[in-house]
N, CA, C and O atoms as a GROMACS GRO file, in nm:
protein
  292
    1MET      N    1   8.095   2.526   7.135
    1MET     CA    2   7.953   2.523   7.110
    1MET      C    3   7.896   2.394   7.173
    1MET      O    4   7.957   2.288   7.164
    2GLU      N    5   7.781   2.406   7.234
    2GLU     CA    6   7.718   2.292   7.296
    2GLU      C    7   7.656   2.202   7.196
    2GLU      O    8   7.606   2.248   7.094
    3LYS      N    9   7.658   2.070   7.222
    3LYS     CA   10   7.590   1.975   7.142
    3LYS      C   11   7.453   1.947   7.203
    3LYS      O   12   7.442   1.903   7.318
    4ILE      N   13   7.351   1.971   7.127
    4ILE     CA   14   7.214   1.955   7.175
    4ILE      C   15   7.137   1.865   7.088
    4ILE      O   16   7.140   1.876   6.965
    5ASN      N   17   7.066   1.773   7.151
    5ASN     CA   18   6.978   1.679   7.072
    5ASN      C   19   6.841   1.687   7.147
    5ASN      O   20   6.831   1.668   7.268
    6VAL      N   21   6.736   1.716   7.064
    6VAL     CA   22   6.609   1.736   7.118
    6VAL      C   23   6.512   1.640   7.040
    6VAL      O   24   6.508   1.641   6.917
    7GLU      N   25   6.433   1.559   7.116
    7GLU     CA   26   6.333   1.478   7.058
    7GLU      C   27   6.200   1.531   7.115
    7GLU      O   28   6.177   1.523   7.235
    8ILE      N   29   6.114   1.584   7.030
    8ILE     CA   30   5.982   1.638   7.067
    8ILE      C   31   5.884   1.530   7.034
    8ILE      O   32   5.886   1.475   6.923
    9VAL      N   33   5.796   1.497   7.129
    9VAL     CA   34   5.688   1.393   7.111
    9VAL      C   35   5.555   1.463   7.118
    9VAL      O   36   5.529   1.539   7.211
   10ARG      N   37   5.469   1.436   7.018
   10ARG     CA   38   5.333   1.485   7.022
   10ARG      C   39   5.245   1.358   7.040
   10ARG      O   40   5.249   1.265   6.959
   11ASP      N   41   5.164   1.357   7.151
   11ASP     CA   42   5.081   1.241   7.176
   11ASP      C   43   4.948   1.258   7.095
   11ASP      O   44   4.922   1.361   7.034
   12PHE      N   45   4.867   1.150   7.100
   12PHE     CA   46   4.743   1.147   7.024
   12PHE      C   47   4.647   1.259   7.058
   12PHE      O   48   4.564   1.295   6.974
   13ASP      N   49   4.654   1.317   7.180
   13ASP     CA   50   4.566   1.420   7.223
   13ASP      C   51   4.623   1.556   7.202
   13ASP      O   52   4.574   1.654   7.259
   14ASN      N   53   4.729   1.566   7.119
   14ASN     CA   54   4.799   1.697   7.092
   14ASN      C   55   4.871   1.757   7.212
   14ASN      O   56   4.892   1.878   7.218
   15SER      N   57   4.907   1.675   7.305
   15SER     CA   58   4.994   1.722   7.415
   15SER      C   59   5.138   1.688   7.381
   15SER      O   60   5.160   1.604   7.294
   16TYR      N   61   5.234   1.749   7.444
   16TYR     CA   62   5.373   1.735   7.403
   16TYR      C   63   5.458   1.718   7.528
   16TYR      O   64   5.424   1.761   7.638
   17TYR      N   65   5.577   1.648   7.503
   17TYR     CA   66   5.686   1.636   7.598
   17TYR      C   67   5.808   1.625   7.510
   17TYR      O   68   5.797   1.607   7.388
   18ALA      N   69   5.929   1.636   7.575
   18ALA     CA   70   6.050   1.642   7.504
   18ALA      C   71   6.158   1.565   7.580
   18ALA      O   72   6.156   1.561   7.703
   19ASN      N   73   6.252   1.505   7.508
   19ASN     CA   74   6.374   1.448   7.560
   19ASN      C   75   6.485   1.536   7.512
   19ASN      O   76   6.506   1.549   7.392
   20VAL      N   77   6.554   1.594   7.602
   20VAL     CA   78   6.668   1.686   7.567
   20VAL      C   79   6.795   1.646   7.628
   20VAL      O   80   6.802   1.623   7.749
   21VAL      N   81   6.904   1.637   7.544
   21VAL     CA   82   7.031   1.604   7.591
   21VAL      C   83   7.130   1.717   7.547
   21VAL      O   84   7.143   1.748   7.429
   22VAL      N   85   7.197   1.776   7.644
   22VAL     CA   86   7.296   1.884   7.626
   22VAL      C   87   7.428   1.836   7.662
   22VAL      O   88   7.452   1.804   7.778
   23ASP      N   89   7.525   1.829   7.562
   23ASP     CA   90   7.659   1.783   7.591
   23ASP      C   91   7.661   1.648   7.663
   23ASP      O   92   7.744   1.628   7.752
   24GLY      N   93   7.574   1.556   7.631
   24GLY     CA   94   7.563   1.418   7.682
   24GLY      C   95   7.491   1.415   7.818
   24GLY      O   96   7.483   1.309   7.879
   25ASN      N   97   7.440   1.526   7.866
   25ASN     CA   98   7.362   1.523   7.992
   25ASN      C   99   7.214   1.546   7.967
   25ASN      O  100   7.173   1.642   7.900
   26VAL      N  101   7.134   1.455   8.023
   26VAL     CA  102   6.993   1.468   8.010
   26VAL      C  103   6.933   1.581   8.089
   26VAL      O  104   6.957   1.594   8.209
   27VAL      N  105   6.855   1.664   8.022
   27VAL     CA  106   6.783   1.768   8.100
   27VAL      C  107   6.666   1.716   8.165
   27VAL      O  108   6.572   1.672   8.097
   28ARG      N  109   6.662   1.718   8.295
   28ARG     CA  110   6.554   1.659   8.375
   28ARG      C  111   6.443   1.765   8.408
   28ARG      O  112   6.460   1.885   8.384
   29SER      N  113   6.340   1.719   8.458
   29SER     CA  114   6.225   1.798   8.502
   29SER      C  115   6.162   1.892   8.402
   29SER      O  116   6.114   2.000   8.437
   30LEU      N  117   6.162   1.849   8.278
   30LEU     CA  118   6.085   1.928   8.180
   30LEU      C  119   5.942   1.881   8.192
   30LEU      O  120   5.917   1.766   8.226
   31PRO      N  121   5.849   1.970   8.166
   31PRO     CA  122   5.705   1.931   8.182
   31PRO      C  123   5.662   1.828   8.079
   31PRO      O  124   5.713   1.826   7.967
   32GLU      N  125   5.569   1.744   8.118
   32GLU     CA  126   5.519   1.641   8.024
   32GLU      C  127   5.372   1.659   7.999
   32GLU      O  128   5.298   1.704   8.087
   33TYR      N  129   5.329   1.624   7.878
   33TYR     CA  130   5.191   1.633   7.842
   33TYR      C  131   5.132   1.772   7.864
   33TYR      O  132   5.032   1.787   7.934
   34VAL      N  133   5.195   1.873   7.804
   34VAL     CA  134   5.158   2.008   7.814
   34VAL      C  135   5.141   2.066   7.666
   34VAL      O  136   5.170   1.997   7.568
   35ASN      N  137   5.095   2.187   7.656
   35ASN     CA  138   5.085   2.244   7.522
   35ASN      C  139   5.220   2.285   7.473
   35ASN      O  140   5.312   2.294   7.554
   36TYR      N  141   5.236   2.311   7.344
   36TYR     CA  142   5.363   2.334   7.279
   36TYR      C  143   5.426   2.458   7.336
   36TYR      O  144   5.546   2.458   7.360
   37ARG      N  145   5.351   2.562   7.360
   37ARG     CA  146   5.405   2.691   7.411
   37ARG      C  147   5.475   2.664   7.546
   37ARG      O  148   5.588   2.710   7.567
   38THR      N  149   5.411   2.591   7.639
   38THR     CA  150   5.467   2.569   7.768
   38THR      C  151   5.594   2.485   7.752
   38THR      O  152   5.692   2.514   7.820
   39LEU      N  153   5.598   2.386   7.671
   39LEU     CA  154   5.720   2.309   7.646
   39LEU      C  155   5.827   2.389   7.589
   39LEU      O  156   5.941   2.376   7.632
   40LYS      N  157   5.798   2.474   7.492
   40LYS     CA  158   5.897   2.557   7.433
   40LYS      C  159   5.961   2.651   7.534
   40LYS      O  160   6.083   2.669   7.532
   41THR      N  161   5.883   2.712   7.621
   41THR     CA  162   5.930   2.805   7.721
   41THR      C  163   6.020   2.724   7.819
   41THR      O  164   6.127   2.774   7.853
   42ALA      N  165   5.985   2.607   7.865
   42ALA     CA  166   6.061   2.530   7.963
   42ALA      C  167   6.193   2.488   7.905
   42ALA      O  168   6.293   2.490   7.977
   43ILE      N  169   6.199   2.448   7.774
   43ILE     CA  170   6.322   2.404   7.710
   43ILE      C  171   6.414   2.531   7.707
   43ILE      O  172   6.532   2.520   7.741
   44LYS      N  173   6.369   2.638   7.673
   44LYS     CA  174   6.450   2.763   7.665
   44LYS      C  175   6.504   2.802   7.800
   44LYS      O  176   6.619   2.843   7.810
   45GLU      N  177   6.421   2.791   7.907
   45GLU     CA  178   6.464   2.822   8.045
   45GLU      C  179   6.564   2.723   8.097
   45GLU      O  180   6.665   2.765   8.153
   46GLN      N  181   6.541   2.594   8.081
   46GLN     CA  182   6.621   2.489   8.140
   46GLN      C  183   6.743   2.443   8.056
   46GLN      O  184   6.847   2.406   8.111
   47ALA      N  185   6.729   2.447   7.925
   47ALA     CA  186   6.839   2.405   7.838
   47ALA      C  187   6.911   2.516   7.768
   47ALA      O  188   7.021   2.496   7.719
   48GLY      N  189   6.847   2.639   7.763
   48GLY     CA  190   6.911   2.750   7.696
   48GLY      C  191   6.903   2.737   7.547
   48GLY      O  192   6.981   2.798   7.473
   49TYR      N  193   6.808   2.655   7.500
   49TYR     CA  194   6.797   2.630   7.355
   49TYR      C  195   6.652   2.661   7.313
   49TYR      O  196   6.556   2.616   7.376
   50GLU      N  197   6.639   2.742   7.206
   50GLU     CA  198   6.502   2.781   7.163
   50GLU      C  199   6.464   2.687   7.044
   50GLU      O  200   6.529   2.688   6.939
   51ILE      N  201   6.361   2.610   7.065
   51ILE     CA  202   6.313   2.523   6.960
   51ILE      C  203   6.227   2.607   6.865
   51ILE      O  204   6.171   2.708   6.905
   52PRO      N  205   6.217   2.564   6.736
   52PRO     CA  206   6.135   2.641   6.639
   52PRO      C  207   5.990   2.628   6.658
   52PRO      O  208   5.942   2.548   6.738
   53THR      N  209   5.919   2.709   6.582
   53THR     CA  210   5.771   2.704   6.589
   53THR      C  211   5.724   2.561   6.546
   53THR      O  212   5.792   2.487   6.475
   54ILE      N  213   5.610   2.532   6.591
   54ILE     CA  214   5.556   2.399   6.564
   54ILE      C  215   5.540   2.375   6.407
   54ILE      O  216   5.558   2.263   6.359
   55LYS      N  217   5.510   2.478   6.334
   55LYS     CA  218   5.493   2.470   6.190
   55LYS      C  219   5.621   2.436   6.123
   55LYS      O  220   5.618   2.381   6.013
   56ALA      N  221   5.736   2.466   6.184
   56ALA     CA  222   5.866   2.442   6.120
   56ALA      C  223   5.911   2.297   6.144
   56ALA      O  224   6.009   2.256   6.084
   57LEU      N  225   5.846   2.220   6.227
   57LEU     CA  226   5.892   2.088   6.261
   57LEU      C  227   5.826   1.985   6.161
   57LEU      O  228   5.720   2.008   6.103
   58SER      N  229   5.895   1.877   6.148
   58SER     CA  230   5.852   1.770   6.061
   58SER      C  231   5.834   1.650   6.144
   58SER      O  232   5.936   1.593   6.185
   59PHE      N  233   5.714   1.604   6.175
   59PHE     CA  234   5.683   1.495   6.262
   59PHE      C  235   5.669   1.360   6.186
   59PHE      O  236   5.617   1.356   6.074
   60THR      N  237   5.716   1.253   6.249
   60THR     CA  238   5.704   1.121   6.196
   60THR      C  239   5.613   1.040   6.294
   60THR      O  240   5.640   1.035   6.414
   61ARG      N  241   5.505   0.976   6.238
   61ARG     CA  242   5.410   0.905   6.317
   61ARG      C  243   5.459   0.757   6.341
   61ARG      O  244   5.500   0.685   6.250
   62MET      N  245   5.449   0.721   6.470
   62MET     CA  246   5.481   0.587   6.514
   62MET      C  247   5.375   0.549   6.614
   62MET      O  248   5.383   0.588   6.731
   63GLY      N  249   5.271   0.469   6.568
   63GLY     CA  250   5.166   0.435   6.658
   63GLY      C  251   5.081   0.553   6.689
   63GLY      O  252   5.036   0.623   6.598
   64ARG      N  253   5.057   0.578   6.818
   64ARG     CA  254   4.974   0.689   6.861
   64ARG      C  255   5.049   0.820   6.885
   64ARG      O  256   4.991   0.923   6.921
   65LYS      N  257   5.182   0.811   6.864
   65LYS     CA  258   5.263   0.931   6.890
   65LYS      C  259   5.334   0.980   6.760
   65LYS      O  260   5.348   0.905   6.663
   66GLN      N  261   5.376   1.101   6.762
   66GLN     CA  262   5.449   1.158   6.652
   66GLN      C  263   5.577   1.215   6.709
   66GLN      O  264   5.576   1.270   6.819
   67TYR      N  265   5.690   1.203   6.635
   67TYR     CA  266   5.821   1.243   6.686
   67TYR      C  267   5.887   1.336   6.587
   67TYR      O  268   5.883   1.313   6.466
   68ALA      N  269   5.951   1.445   6.640
   68ALA     CA  270   6.029   1.534   6.563
   68ALA      C  271   6.177   1.541   6.635
   68ALA      O  272   6.188   1.542   6.758
   69HIS      N  273   6.277   1.546   6.553
   69HIS     CA  274   6.412   1.544   6.609
   69HIS      C  275   6.488   1.665   6.555
   69HIS      O  276   6.484   1.701   6.437
   70LEU      N  277   6.562   1.727   6.656
   70LEU     CA  278   6.638   1.847   6.627
   70LEU      C  279   6.782   1.823   6.688
   70LEU      O  280   6.798   1.777   6.801
   71GLN      N  281   6.882   1.856   6.606
   71GLN     CA  282   7.022   1.850   6.657
   71GLN      C  283   7.094   1.974   6.628
   71GLN      O  284   7.076   2.033   6.522
   72ASN      N  285   7.178   2.016   6.722
   72ASN     CA  286   7.261   2.135   6.705
   72ASN      C  287   7.407   2.093   6.727
   72ASN      O  288   7.462   2.113   6.835
   73TYR      N  289   7.468   2.034   6.622
   73TYR     CA  290   7.606   1.992   6.638
   73TYR      C  291   7.691   2.085   6.560
   73TYR      O  292   7.813   2.070   6.557
   0.00000   0.00000   0.00000
């Protein structure tokens, strides 16, 4: 089973980007500052991992950004 670590970042204007690591390798060329649906589709296509709906995430605010972390170990 692959080890996947996903950090989803919501900016102050409700745009999103993600930092995704699969088995220690960073997934590059994910879109940045897009809506959640676009980000979710890109992560599924490029990393093969489906992130949950936005309502299922728990975000922590740090300054102007909010962060949610997902791990699949």
